[in-house]
N, C-alpha and C positions, 0 to 999 in steps of 0.2 A: 577544762577537761584534763583528766589525769590518765596517762597510759603507763602501766607498769612495765619497766624494762625487763628483758629476758635475763634470767638469773644464771644460765649456763650457756655455753657455746653449742649445746646439743640442739638448740632451736634453729641454728643457722642451716640454711638449705643451699646445696650446691646445684646450680642449674646448668644444663648444656648450653642454654641460651639465657643470658642474664635478662630478667624482666625489667623493663624500663617503666618507671612510674612518675607521673607528674602530680605534685601536691598543690591543691588550690585551697588556701586557708588564710583568713584575714588576721588571725592571732599569731604573732611571730613565735611566741614560746611554744604554743601547741604545734605549729608547723615544724619547728626544729626538733621537738620531742618525737614527732611522728617520723621525721626523716631518719633519726638515729635508730628507732625501732625497726623500720623497714630495711635499713642497710644491714642491721644485724641479722635480719631474716634472709639476707642474700639478694635483695632487690637493688637495682640501680635507680637513683633519684635523678631525673633529668632536669628538674627545676622546681622551684617553689614560687608561686605567684599569689597575689593578694586581691586582685580585682578581676571582675568578669571580662572586662575589655582586654586585659593582658593575657588571659588564658587562651583566647582565640588565636592570638599571635603566636603564643608558645606552642600550641598544638601543631600549627602549620610548620614550625621549624624543628621541633624535637621528635615528632612522631612517636608518642608514648604508647606502650602496650595497654596501660590502665591509667585512668585519671581518677584520683580521689578528690571529690568535689564538696567543699563546704557550701551551704546555701546562702548564709549571710556573708556578703563580701563587700569590699570597698568598691567605690565607683557607682555608676548609674544602673548597671544590670546585676541581678543576683545570680547565684549558682544555677538555679533552674533555667533561667533564660539562656545563660551561657551553655548549659548542657543541651538545650534544644538546638542551638546554633551548631554545636559540635556534631550532634546526630545528623543534622541536615547536610553538613558540609563534609564530614570526615568519617562518621560512623565508628569512632573509637569508643570502647566501653567505658562507661562512667559509673562509679560507685559514690553515692552520696554519703557524706559523714557530717551529721548535723545534730543539734540539740532539739530540733523542731520535729514533733510527731503529731501535730494536729491534722485533722482530716483535710482541710483546705490545702495545706502544704503538700501532703502526701498525694492528693489528687492531681495537683499541678505537676509534681515530680513524675507521676506515672506516664504522663503524655510525652516525656522525653526519652522513654524506653531505657531506663537505667538498668544496670546489671545487679545492683545491690543498694541497700538503704540501711546504714548503720547509725544507731542512735547513740550519741555521746552521753556518758562515757562508755566505751566498749572495751572488751577484752582483746588481748593480742591474738588469742586463738581464733576469735570471731573474725578479726581483721584478716588474718592469714587465710582462713577457710574461705571467706568471701572472695578474696583476690584469686585463690586457686580455682574456685568454681567459675568465677567470671572469665578467667583465661580459657578454661576448658569449653565453656559455653560459647565464647566468642570465636574460638577456633572452629567449633562445629558450625556456627553461623557462616563464617568465611568459607569453609569447605563446601557447605550446601550452596552458597551463592556462586562459588566458582564452578560447581558442577552444573548448576542451572544455566549459568552464562555459557559454559562449554556446549551444553545441549542446544541452546538457542543459536550459538554461532554455527554449530553443525547444521541446524535446520535452515539457517539463512544461506549457508553455502549451497545446500540443496536447492533452496529457493532461487538463488542466483543462477544455478544451472537450468532450472525449469523455465525461468523467464527469458533465458537466452536460447534455449533449445526446446523444440516441440517434443513433448513426452511420447507422442504416438509414433512419429517418424524419426526422431532424433536429429531432425534438420534444424538449422538456425531459424530464429523467429525474426519478425520485423525489427525487434529492438536492436539487433546487432548488424543489420544490413548496411546502415550508413557507414559504420567503421570499416566493414569489409570492402565496400565500394571505394572508400578513400585509400585503402591499402593498394587496391588494383590501380587506381589513378596515380598513386605515387610510383608504382612500378612503370607505368606508361611514361611518366615524366622523367624517369631516371635512365639516361643512356647506358650507364654501366650495367644496370640490372636487366634492362630489356635486350641488351646486346645488339641493338639495331639502331645505332645513333643516326645513321643516314636516312632512316625511314620513320623514326618514331613520331615525327610530326603528322604523318598521314595514317596513324593507327587509330582504331575506334574501339570503344568498349561497348559491346551489345548488352542491353538490359531487356529482359522479357518478363511479361506478366502472363501466366498460364492459368486457365480456369477449365475445370472439367465440365463438359457440356451437359446440361440437364441433370446435374448431379442430385439436385434436391428431389427429383422424381425417384431416383434410386434410393436415396436416403429415407424416403417416406415408406417404401415398401420392403426394405430389407432390414434384417436384424442389425443391431449396433455392432456386434462383433464382425459381421460380414462387411459392413461399410468400413470398419477400421482396417480389416485385411486389405480391402481394395485400395484404400489410401496409402497404406504401407507399401503395397506392391507398386503402385504408381510412382511413389517417391523413389523406391529402389530402382525402377526402370529409368527414371529421368537421370539419376546420378550415374548409372552405368553408361548412358549414352554420352553425357556431357563430360564425364571424367571428374575425378576428385579435385583437380586443380581449379575447377570452376565452382561458383557458389550456387547452391540450390537451397532455397528457404521456403518454409511453409508459413503463409501469412494469414490464411483463413481456412475454413473447413475444407473447401475444394479449390483453393487458390495457392499457387506457388510463384515465387520470384526467382529468376535465373540471372546471374551476372557472370558473363563469360570473359575469358582472357582476351586481350586485345587482338583484333583482326585487321587486315589491310583492306578487305573488300566486303561490301554488303552481302555478296553471294556466299561468303564463308559462313556468316551468321545464319543466312537463310537455309543452308544445307543442314546445319545443326538443328534448326527449328523443325525442318521436315523429318529428321531422324527421331526427334523427340515425339512428334505427333504419331509417327509410324509405330513406335514401340508401345505407346499408350493404347493404340487402336487394336493391338493383338489381344486375343481373348483371355479372359480370366476364369479360372476354374474354382468354383465355390461349391463344395460338396459334390453333387452330381450334376450341377448346372454350369453352363457357359454364360458368362456375362461379358458384354462388349461396352467399351467406353470410347468416347472421343474427347478431344480437348481443343481449345482455341488459344492461340498465342498472339500477343501484341508486343511489338518490339520498338525500341528506340536506341539511338547511338549517341554515346558521349565521345567527343564534345559537339558532334554535328548538330544534334537537336537541342541540347541544353548542357550547361555546365552544372546545373543543380540536380542532385539525385532525386529530390522530391518531384521536380518537374518531369524528370524522365519517367518516374513511376506513374505520374498522372497521365502522361502521354501513352505509356504502355497500356494502362488500364482502359483508357478510352478506345484505343485501337483494338484491344482484345474484345471489348463489348461490341464493337462494330463487326468483328469477325464472327462473333456468336450470332448477331442479328442476321448475318448472311448464311446461316445454317450450321456454323461450327466446323470442327475438324479442319481448320485452316489457320494460317498465320499471316499477319500483316505487319508492316512497319509504319511507324509514324511518318507522315509526309510533311517535311519542312516547307515545301512549296505550297501545298494546298492549305496548310494551317487549319485543317478541319477541326481538330480538338480545341484550338484556341477560339475558333468561331463559336463552337458549341458552348464553351465556358463563358464567353462574352454574352451570349444570348441568355444563358442560365443566370448570370450575374444581373442582367437587366431585369429579368423576371423576378429575381429575389428582392430587388429594390422595391417592387410593387406588391410583394407577397403579403405584407402586413395590411396595407391600405385596402387591398382587394380581399381581405379576410380569407386568405388561403392557408395561413398557419393555424394549427390546432394543437391543443395539449391532450395527450392521452395519459391515462393514469394506470400504473401497474401496482396492484395491491401488495402490501407488505403484511406478512402473516406472523403473528406471535406464536412461537413454538411451544410456549407453556400452556396456552389456551386453545390454539388452533384457529383463533379468530383474526379477522382483518384488523390491523391496528394503525394503518396509515397507507401512504402511497408515494411512489416516485412519479413526478411529472416528466413526461417525455415528449419532445417536440416532433411534430409531423408536418410535412408540407404537401398539401393536396394541390398539385399543379393541374390546371384546366386541360392541358393537352397530354402531359406525360403521366398523369396519375400521381400516386404517392412517390415522392422522391426521398431516397434514403438520407438520413441525417449525416451519414458517413460521407455523402457526396456534397451536400450543401453547407454543412457547418464549416469545413476547411475553407470554402469559398467565402463564407461570411466573415471568417477571421481574417482572411487575406485582404478583404476589401474594407474592413472596419465596420461592416454591418452587424457584427456580432454584438456590439454595444447596444444598438437599438433592439435587436432581437432578444438579447438577454433581459433587458428591462421589460419587454413585452411578456416574456415567459413568467417573470416574477409577478408582474402586474396581474396577469390572468390566473396564476396559481392562487394569489391572495384573494382575487375576486371570487374564485370557486370556493375557497375556504370560508369566505364570508357567507356564501349561500349555504354551505354544509353546516355551519354553526347554528342555523335555524332548525336543523334536523337533529332530533334527540340521539339517533344512532350514529351520526357522523360528526357531532360537535367537538369531540376530543381528538380527532384525527390530525396527524402531522403530515405535511407534504414536503418531499425533498425535491430540490431543483439543482441542476448542474451549473457550476460556474467554471468558465474557461480561464486559461492563463491570460488571455487578452482582457477579459473583464477585470481580473484581479489587479491589473496594472492601472486601472482607472483611479485617479486620486480622490474623486468625490463619490466613490461607490457606496461607502457607508451612508452618506447623506441621502443618496438616491433611494437606497433600501429603506431608510428611516421614513422618508416621505411617502413611499408606497404603502408601508405598513400603517402609517398614520391616516392616509386617505381611506383605507379600508377598515379603520378602527380594529386592527388585528394585532394581537399580542405576538411578539417575535418568536416566542417558543413554539409556535405552530409551524414554523418554517425551518427546514434543515438544508444547509448548503453542502453540496457534494463537490469535492475537489479531487483531481487526480494528482499523483506524485509529480508528474511532469509539469503541472501548473505551479508547483511549489518551488522547483529547483531553478527556475529561470531567474528568480531574484528572491532568495530566501529571506533576507531582511525585510523586504517590502511585503512578502507573503505573511510573515509573522506579524508585522504591524497591522495589516488588513484583517487578519483572522482575529487578533486581539480586539480590534475595533468592532468586528461582528459580534464577538462574545459580550462586549459591553452593551450592545443592543438587546442581547438575550437570544440571539439566533443559535441554533444547534449546528454543529459542524461534523461532517463525515469525510473520511479519506476513502476515495473510491478506487476500485480496481487495485487494491493493495497487493503487492507482491509481483505485479506485472511490469513495474517500472524500475526505479532506482532502489526501492526496498530498503531505505535507510531507517534504522531504528530511531535516529535522531529526530525524524519528523514527528514520531509519536510522542517523544519526550518534549520537544521544543514547541510544538503547536498544540493549541487547546482543543483537540478533537474530542468528540463525544462518542463517535461511532466509527467502527472499522468495517469496510465492506469487502468481503471475500470475492475475488474474481471468479467468473464461470470456469476459466481454464483449469483451475485446481480441482473442480468438482467432476469434470467430465471423466467418465469411466473410473470413478474413484474406487469402485469395488475391485478393479483389476490392477490399479497402480498403487503399490505400497508406499512409494515416495510421496505421492500426492496426499495419501492419508496422513502420513507423518507430518507433512507441512501444514495441512489444515488443522490438525490437532494442536500443533505447536503455536499456530497463529491464534487459535481460540484461547489457549491457555495464557499466551502473552497478553492478549486483550483483557482477560480477566485480571491479571496482575496490574494492568494499567487502568482498570476500572472503565473500560470501553465496552459499549454494546457491540455485538457482532451480527452483521446482516450478510447472509449468503445470497448472491444474486445469480440468476440464470439456472435455478433448480428445475430440472426437467424430468427426473426419474424418481421412482419410489425408493430405489437404493440410495440415492443421494439424500433424500429426505430422512430416511431411517438413520443414516450415518450422522447427519447434522443433529437430529434429535438426541441420538445416543451421546453425543459429545457436547450437548448443552449449548448449541448455537441459539442466539436470542430470536432472530427473525429470518425469514426467507422471502424471496420474491422470484418468480419464474413461471414458465409456461406450464409446469406441473399443476399450479393452482390457477393461474390466469395470465393471458398475454396482456399487454397494455391495451386499455379500452377507453372509450369515451367517458366523460364525466357522468353522463346520464346512465350508461351501462354500469359504471362503478357503483353509483348510488343504488341501482337495482340489485346488484350483487350483494351489497351489504344488507339490504332489506330482505333479500331471500334467505339470509342467514347462512350463506355458504361458509364452511370451515374445513380445516384439515383435521383428520383423526389424529389424536395424540397417542403415540405408541410408547408403552412403558418399556424402556430398554435398561438392562443392567449396565452399570458403569464399568469400563474396562479396568 
């Protein structure tokens, strides 16, 4: 190759920042000639390398602004392979300089995202122009990426706020209660801080669970904005009574957790509980109507009843339920002597051991609806326990018990076994044969070393392809042991299983999960959709999460869709699928099949893109 040298110094360019160029060329004479030309043009040459292996090392140490890459190089890898590695690891701009212009070579080069392709021999003006255009284009790409990253970080800061604080009441959520409790415990344990060193051993931290009595009756007959106002007012009244130095959190639609400052006597906590119930019972004015509410409070004391915050919450919840069963508008404390809650839990645990054998467990299926067609496209399998005396028992009550006792392993296998059995039946049905079913996997199951083999055996027994099953995992299940989780998820992918991250945005919300783990689907949690027409922050978060999922080639499923406003918003912003009570609650397999055969579908609304 021949490159004519510049004839005058007029071609030299003065840069505010000297542009650094790495030359990758296997012919020494050509490389030296190219170096002299570029230096006269005002560029800095940070190195000349002759092999593909060497260029990877040089890029990492020299950080060039532009790489001029020959295709035919010394060593085992050519310039195209080296450029591909550079794009994956560093994203530095590459300009190919080569004598090869055949279709195959150009096609290979295109896949490395080059910024230019110069055919030897080329003119100096072409080289200079290509370098300048490359620099400008790369600067634009970097700026755009920085802007996008900034917006994403801003969205995640808002997301972090939303998962720590309830958007309706601005109270802390369950996610931060543990750390708040630990801070109060530290205060109790520190004689200097509590300033009562001679008494601190006899101090107690009261923990309360508060639930509004019969709230679902009110929720059913009042408008959403009216119930929102009621909840905001209740929250405000509780905070006013207990004071800002105590913790008040909203943990469910009509449930609050209170953690009070240390007290010496049970009576002190009891007086606060009475004051809270009294203020809640005062009338609420909504429009021209008076509305009356009552609440039930269950309490426990640290460390008298337990040293574990989780155990204290369980005790509080059980005593609160007992207070409601006795008519509500009252408070009760956990009784260490009676051990009522422990007895109830023990009986429930015994019953749970027999639940499978006695065929008390059932799978319900909530339809997933494709927002492009409005048709049912699959389902999520949800576990239900039909207790012979107590009726339906909430999974929120028996799943933690199953995890604590190790029964979750057996129950988890039962869920997958029955989901696969149902899929096998549906595949005989022309309208149901292509449906996928999602099942939930807990952190306890994820830690099982032979989980992949168990799943493989179940699929084989039912002669079912793995791609008909989707495993849903929460962020909390991943963070307990990230390396193990990654190993298990990659093993699931080798089987052909689909993977979804569930309740995304309500836990740790780390972007690294989406990059590191081989997910196919991102599920938006219900908490971001509630009152989305009123909360601009929630709208911004949902839009950002959908756009991010698009960039990562993930499907997006919104769960818990209950209103037409929520549906219209999700259709407008191109969410892939929804599930929720707006279309159907979880239903039996037979009812699900009937729903499909009836041809139920969602109307597709044509919405302009914002």
